[in-house]
N, C-alpha and C positions, 0 to 999 in steps of 0.2 A: 504494500500500500504506500502511495506517495504521501509524504508528510509535508506540511506547510514549510518547515524549516529547509527543505530541499529546494524549494522554489523561491522563497523570499529570504534574502540575506539580511544581515543587520543594517547594511547600507540601504537596501530596498525599504526596510521598515522605517528608517529615518526619513527617507524621501516621501513615503506615503504619509507619515505623521505631519511633515512640513506642508504637504499638499492639503491635508485636512485643515490644518491651522489657517492656511491661506484662504481656502474656500469659505471657512466659517467667519473670516474677518470681514466679509462683505454682506453676511446675512445673519439672522438669529437662529438659523438651523444648526443642528448638531449631527455630524456624519460619523457613523461607526462602521469601519471596515472590519470584516470578520471572515477568517478562512479556517475550514476544518478539513481534516484528511478524509473523513467520510461522515455521512449523516446517520448511518445505521450499520450494524454488523450483518444484517440480512441472514439470520439463522436458517430461514427456509430455503436459501439458495443451495445448501448442501443436499437437502432432500430433492430439490428440483433437478440438480445436476446428476445425482445418483439415479433417480428414476429415469431420466432421459437416456443415460448410458445403458441401463439395463434393458430399456425398451428397444434401443437400437440393436443390441446384441440379439435379443429374441426375435426381432423383426428380420435381421439378417439370416438367422437360422431358418426361419419360416420361409423366406424367399428361396433359400437354397434347397430346402426340402420339397417345397411345392413346385417351384418354377424351373428346377434343373434336374439333371440326372446324376448329379454328384452324390456320392455316398459319404456320409459323415458317421464314422464309427463311434457315436456318442449315445449314451442312454439318456432318458429324460432327466434322471437325477443329475447327471453330469452337465447337461445343458442348464439346469436350474442353478447348479453351483457356479457355472461360468457367469450367469446373469447376476448372481449375488456379488461375485467378485467385481464385475463391471460396475455394479451399483456403488461399491465402496471406492473404487478408483475414480469414478465420475464425481462422487462427492468430494473427494480430496482435491482433484484437479480444480473444481469450481471454488473450493475454499482458498486455494493458494495462487490462482491465476486470475487477476482482476478482470481481464477481458472476457474470460469465460463466465465469471460471476455476473458481470453486467449483462451478458447474453441471455441468462436464464431469469433475470429479474424484469418483470413487466415495467414499461415506461411509467405507467400510472402509479405503480408502487414506489418507484424511485422518486417521482415528483412529490408524492405524499410524504415520504420520509424526510425529504429535503425541506419541504414546507414546515413540517413539525419541528425539525431541528432548528430551522431559522426562527420560528416562533419562540422556541426555548431560549435561543441566544438573545432575542429581543428582550425577554424578561430578565435573563441573567445579567445582561449588561445595562439593564434599566434604561433602555432607549426611550421608554415612555416618560422618564422622570426629568422632563424639561418644563420650564415655566409656561411656554406657549404650545406644548405638545408638537414640537417641530423636529423630532429626531428621525434620522434615516439610518436603517441598517442595510449595508451592502454585504450580502452573505454569499460566499463561494464555497461549494462542497466539491473537493477534488475528485474523489472516487467516482461520483455520479456525473461529474463534469456539468454541473448545473449551478445557476446563479439565481438568487432570490432577493428581490428588493422589497423591503418593508418600511413603509412610512407611517409615522404616528398620525393621529387624528388631524392635527393642524396642517399636515402636509398632504394627506390623502384627499382633503377637501379641495385642493388646488391643482393637483397633478393628475394627468390622465394616464391610463394604463400604457398607452403607446409610448409615452415618454419614459416610463420605467423600462419598457421593452428595448428601447434604444440603448439604454445603459447596460442592460443585460447582454445585448449583442456585442457591445464593445469588449466586455470581459471575456466572453466566450470566444470571440474571434482572436483576441490576444493570446488566450490559452492554446488555441490551435496553432498559432504561430510561434509558440514557445517563448512568449514575453508576458508572463503573468503580472509582474510588477508594473510594467508599462500599462497594461490593461486596467489595473486597479487605480493607478495614478490618473489615467484619463477618465475613469468612472467617477472618481472624487471630484475632478474639475467640472465634469458635466453636471454633477449634483449641485455644485456651487452655482454654476450658471443657471440651472433650472430654478433654484430657489430665488435667485435674483430676479429672473424673468417673471416668476409667479408672485413677486411682491413680498417675499418673506424678508422684510427689511430688518437690518440690525438696529437695536435699540441703544439709546445713549448709555444705559446702565447694563448693557449686555455683558455677561460673563461666560467663560468656557465651562459649560455644565457637565460635559462628558469628556473623558480622556481622548486625546487625538490618536493614540497609538493603534497599530494594526493588531487585532486580537487573533490568536491562533490556537488551535486545539487539534489533537490527532483524531478525536471523535466528537 
């Protein structure tokens, strides 16, 4: 599993924190960038991978037996034992090879787990705890390769979904190009511009209510 520390160096984290500070200097919004290695362990993936492997083995034996003249000197018990072995191997492969694990996890399940983990991060980091409810969470989950934008009440009343989608695209595209830090930096800048454009103005007595640093977690 890819860990955030592998993609974001200490220098990257400082650049992102500086970008958050700069973006917040022009609005009363609070931007919280957050990166996790994965949003869930997906325990059901082991069962899905094992079941698929066992099914493919049994399907192959059935095709050979019914559709060809090949003779397989195996008893029913031996075929069953091979299927059980395939189940175990399939489960292990899915457990340790991320691309295989993603292949057996439905998109809807992935999105649900990412949304749930993002909501938990929103609460853990107290993004809601700002004077005018103008916090924004930029949440990136590496294993799922998904981004979730969560704005507090004061932001969601002003920002359209399409505008959040534009920021999501920036990060996803940067990840594909191997430039995660640049993607997060541009996303932060875009959030600052969006807040300015939507009239989330800075107040004379404005203070930095949430820390500017990039939060990271393996899970």
